[in-house]
Every structure is written in C-alpha cells, then in structure tokens.
N, C-alpha and C positions, 0 to 999 in steps of 0.2 A: 416272258414270252408273249407277243401279240398275237392275236389269234389269224392275223394276216399271214403271218409267218407260216405257222400250220398249216393254214390252208393252202399256201404257194406250194410247201413243200409236198402235202398230198396230192395236190394238182398233177405236180410235175411227177411223183410215182406212178400215178394213175396214168399218164399218158405215156409213159413207158411201158406200161402193162400192154395197154393197147398196141404200141408200137410193137412189141415182141410179139404179142398174137399176130399179128398181120405177117410180121416177117416169117412166122412159123407155116404158111400157105404154102406150098410148093406151086411153082410156075409149071404148066402143063409143057414137055416138049414138043407136043403136035399142034398144030394151030387147026383145031378142029373142035366142034363142038361134043364130039364123043371122049375127046381127052379133057374136057371139063366135067363131063358125066361123071368120070372116075371121081371126081375131086367132091362130089356133092357131100358125103358125111363131114370133111373136114370143113366146106364152107358153112355148113348147117350148125357145126359147134361153135366155129367162130363167131357165128352172127347171134347165137343165144348168149355167149359170152361176153361177145360185143353189149349187148342190150344190159344183162347184167351189170357189167361194170359203168356202164352209161347211169342206170338208177341209182348205185350208189355215189356214184360221182354227183349228181345231183342232189339226192338227200342229203349227202355230207354237206356241200355247199350250202342247203337250207339250213340244217342243224347247226353249222358254225356263226351263220348270220343271226341265230338263237341263243350263243352262246355270249357269254359278257368276258369273262377271263379265261385264260388257259393255264392250268397249274400242270404240275410236273405230272400226276396221275392222268389227266388229261393226254398229255402227250404219251405217255407209255401205253395207255390204252388205244389211241390213235394209231400207235406205231404197231400194235398186235392187229388190228383190224386191217391194217397197208398189208404186214404180213400174209393173211390168208388172201389178200386180193392178189399178192404176188405170185400164188401158186396156180392162178386161173390160166395163164399160157400152157403151163405144165399139163394140166388136166383136159383142158380143152383139146389141146395137141392128140394126146392120148387117146382119149374118146374118139375124135374125129378119124384119126388114122387105122383104128379098129373098130370102126363101123359101129359105133354104139355096143361094144360087147359090156357082158355083164360087170366084171370086174372095173374096167374105166368109167362107166357108168356110174357105178357105185360111187368110188372115189370122187368123181365130180360131185356127186351128193355130198359128199362129206366135206370138199371143201366150201359149198354152198352155204354147209349148214353152221361150219366152223366161221366164215365170214357173217353170216347173219348173229350169230352169237357176239362176235366181236363187237360188230356196230350197236348189236344192244347193249355190251357192255362200255362202251365208248358213250352213248347216251346216258347210261346209267351214272358213269363217272361225272359226266358234267352237269348231270342233274344232284348228284350228291353237293357237288363243288360249291354250287350256286345255290341251292336250297329248294325244296319242295315248292316254293311259289315262283320259280323263276319262270323266264317267259317260254324256254325248252320245255319244262314239265307241263306249262298249262296248254302247250300246244302239242304235246303228245297225246294228252287224253287217255283213253283206253287203249291206243295204239293195237287196236283188232290185227290189222294186216302185219306188223311185228311180232306178234303172238302166234300167229297161225301158221307162217313161214317155215320156223323150225320143225313145227309138226309133220309140214308135209314134205319138207326134205328128210325128214327120219323115214316117214313112209317110202318115199319113193326110193333111198338107199334098200330099202329090205325088200322090196319090188324089183330092184334091178337083176334080183337072183333070180326071181320066179317070172315075171313080165316087163322085160325091161322098156320094152316102148310105153308100158302106161308109166315107168318112172319119167320117162322122157318127155311125155305129155304133162306129167304135175310138174318138171323143171319150167317147161313152157308156159302153163298157167300160173305160176307161181310169177314169173317175168310180167306176164300180160296185165297179171292183178296190180303190180306195181307201177306197171307204166301208165295207168290212170293217174293223173298227177295229185300228187296227196298236197292238198292246201292247207293242211292245218299249219304248217311253220308259216306259211307266206301269209295266210290271214292276221296272223298274232302279229307278226313283224307290220304290218300294214295300221295295225289297229293300236 
C-alpha cells in the first residue's frame, strides 16, 4: 500500500473525530452571554482536545512524509493509534460535562497517555521497517518531547485524584510544549 492511502485514511478519521467533538457541543436555549457561560467547561475541554488532535494530525503528516514504504505492521500500528484518537470525543465530552471532575479528568489523561504510546509505537514500527538509518530515525533524534509526554500524562492521571486543577494544567502544558513546531522532520526532508 502506498503511504498516500494511509495518510488519506488517517486524515479522514481525524476529520471525523473533530466533527464528532464539535457536534457534542450543546447549543444554548437562550440568546444571552449567561447561557454561554454555563458551557465554559465543555468549550474548554473541546478547545484542548482540538489542539491535541491538531498536533497529532500535524506530526502524523510529517512522520508519513519521512516514511518510504507502508507495511502491514505500519497499517496495524496506525489503526491502533487512530483507535485511541477516536476516544477523544467521549472523554472530552465527559470531562466538560462534569466540570473537570476527578474521574473524567483521569480518564482523559489515560486516553492522552495511550494515544502518545500508540504514536510512539507507530514511529517504532516505521523505523524498524525502514532501518535505523532511515530518514525518520535520523529526524527523531533523542525525541525528548516524545519521551517526557507519557511521564507527564501519568503524573497528571495520579494528580487528578488529589489536585485535579494541576492535572489539567499539566495537560495544557504538554499541549503547549507540542504547539511549538517540531522542525526535526521538516528539516530532514528538506536536506
């Protein structure tokens, strides 16, 4: 299979995930700012998840451009990654509906953690299929952000039961860390 088909399929799934998330936003019955203020937790959780899905979409795009061929293992690893992304609408809605309560906040972190691990697995399968001297392997380097993110998610999951606002801040901090464009793959592709 060509990597174009895998990328197109993944783009479609990610677009559907974002669509489902936005459809979960409830329209206020009143035309007042007060009615909107009641939705702030849902809007905040949607915004955070939108940023996360966007980050994954962007990085997935760059990763596939540094990929030479798609194997069966790569397809399964990609599907595994998309599975965890597909849970974003559920945990986003649950966390927002329940005003960032402990259990939904912790489960949100579990999905973030599993998506990060699935993305790492996808990278690993691609590198193994192409060899240690592949463009992707060279571009990844030490991958500090990729290694620290799961540790931060695990920390936030535990903190969700103690100080849930700190857990939420950690989720935001990791997203901000990834918002800074990761130019490793882009620079390798240009070279």
